C-alpha positions, 0 to 999 in steps of 0.5 A: 252661506252668509250669516245674519242675525234675527232676534239674537238667534244665529240663522243663515241666509241662502245663497242663490246657487241652492235649489231647495232649503228646508227650515226645520223647527217645532211649532212657534220657533219662527220658521215663517218669520225667517222665510219672511226675513229672507224675502225682505232682504233678497226678494228683489233679486228674484225677478221671476217673482216670489210665490207662497203656498201652504202645503196641506192646502196643496194636498187637498187640491189647490196645487193647481192654483199654485201652477196657475200663479207661477208664471212660466219664466226663465228668470230666477224665482222664489217659491215658499212652501210651508209645512212641507213635512206633510208630504212623503218623499214621492209627493215632495218630489212631484211638487218640486218637479212641477214647480221646476217645470214651470220655472227652471231657475226657481229656488225653494224655501220649505218649512217643516216641523220634522227633519226630512232626508229627501234627496232634493233637499240641498240644505237644512236650517234648524231653528229653536226656542229662545233661551232665558236670557234672550227671552228676557231681553226681547220680551222686556224690550219697550215694555215696562215689565217686572222681572217676576212677570217675565220669568213667569211668562218664560216658565209658561211658554218655554221660550216660544218666540212666536207666542212671545211676540203675540203676547208683546203685541197684546200688551202694546195694543192695550188689549190685555195687561201683563198680569192678565196674560200671565193668568191666561197662560197658566194651566189650572187644575180641575177634576180630570178624566176618571178611570173605572176605578174612580182615579184620574187618568194621567196624560201618559196613560194608554187609556188617556191616549185612547180617549184622545183619539176616539172621543166623540162627545166633548164633556166637562172633564175633557174641557178641564183637561184642556184647561190644565194642558192647553197644548192638547188642542193641537192633538185634536182633529178639526172635528173634535176642535169644533165640538170643543167650541160648541161645548163652550158656546153652549155653556155660555147659554147659546142654543148650538147646532154643529154642521154635518161633517160634510160642511154647510157652506163654510159654517161649522156651528150655528149658535142661536140666542134669544133675549129681550131684544129679539132672536139672534143667529151667529155663524161660527167657523173653526180653524184648528191651526198650529200656532205659527199658522196665522189666520189672514183676511181671506177667511174673514171676507169668506165668513162675512159673505156667508153671514150676508148670504144666510142673513145671520146676525154676525159671524165668529171666527175661532182658531187655536192659532192667532190672527194676522195684523191685517185680519185684526184691522179688517175685523175692527172695520166689521166689529158688528158683523165679525168676531174673532177668538184666538188661542187666548180667547179660547182659554178665557172661554174655558176658564170663565166656563169652569168658574160657573 
């Protein structure tokens, strides 16, 4: 295997005789970035084509779409399968077999947050967070930041390369100052969830775990808990995440209605507002994604179509992750029709709400 360097971390390129390579790492460690780097450097060698698929979507039916996209070929092709850790070994074997049936010379790159020991995996590459020295060098690259700001950022996000890249871009694009981002990245304490004895329930307590798994009504205490520990958003179910967003919109003065769990044409929340200028209806779509799973242009186009169909005022796309560069560029063209709120946008909503 041939070695090469990305972001001061030692990774490995994959030789053409390996069938399936797993890239393993926690959320935000750059698994997709590594796969992109491999495609950029070696993609032209795969004359049968390069294909991408998100495994959780495949489990809900779009595997047939993947079958349609992969053209039968006797030429080498490359298939990127993101979040393969969601599959058990039987599902994993079935997926790989279907791909190889269509393209016998296909090679696969899979990503997963957990190491898997399935027989069909030929090689596993582990990626991790940046250490303090690497974080300092990369975050200050091209940015005039003080050592104190950089140290504060490292303490808050713990060397997460994806989050670091997002923060850098927000500063470069003049959307936030470094001081503002450091403020929003910091957790802050408010009165938390209380037990029958009136004492706060700690995160590690069994009662707290039960509340996280069974809560059906989002309340002020729970919002404060998320403000104190933002990563709790990723422990929520998609439905619970919708209720968080609905609670925040209601705190901002909107009249809110959450769609049934069966969905209503892609709309998760209806938010209505009346003021001196008239009555306005906003359609809200919520995506509780992991940090490295960025929202692309497809969902923006889908929401825009729903807004036009329902003759609403505008649409708002809210995600616990971030938006791709193409998605943000498209939104700028639709500024009066589509609004975007990412991880930091939600954090700002929570902090603004707590000050009222």
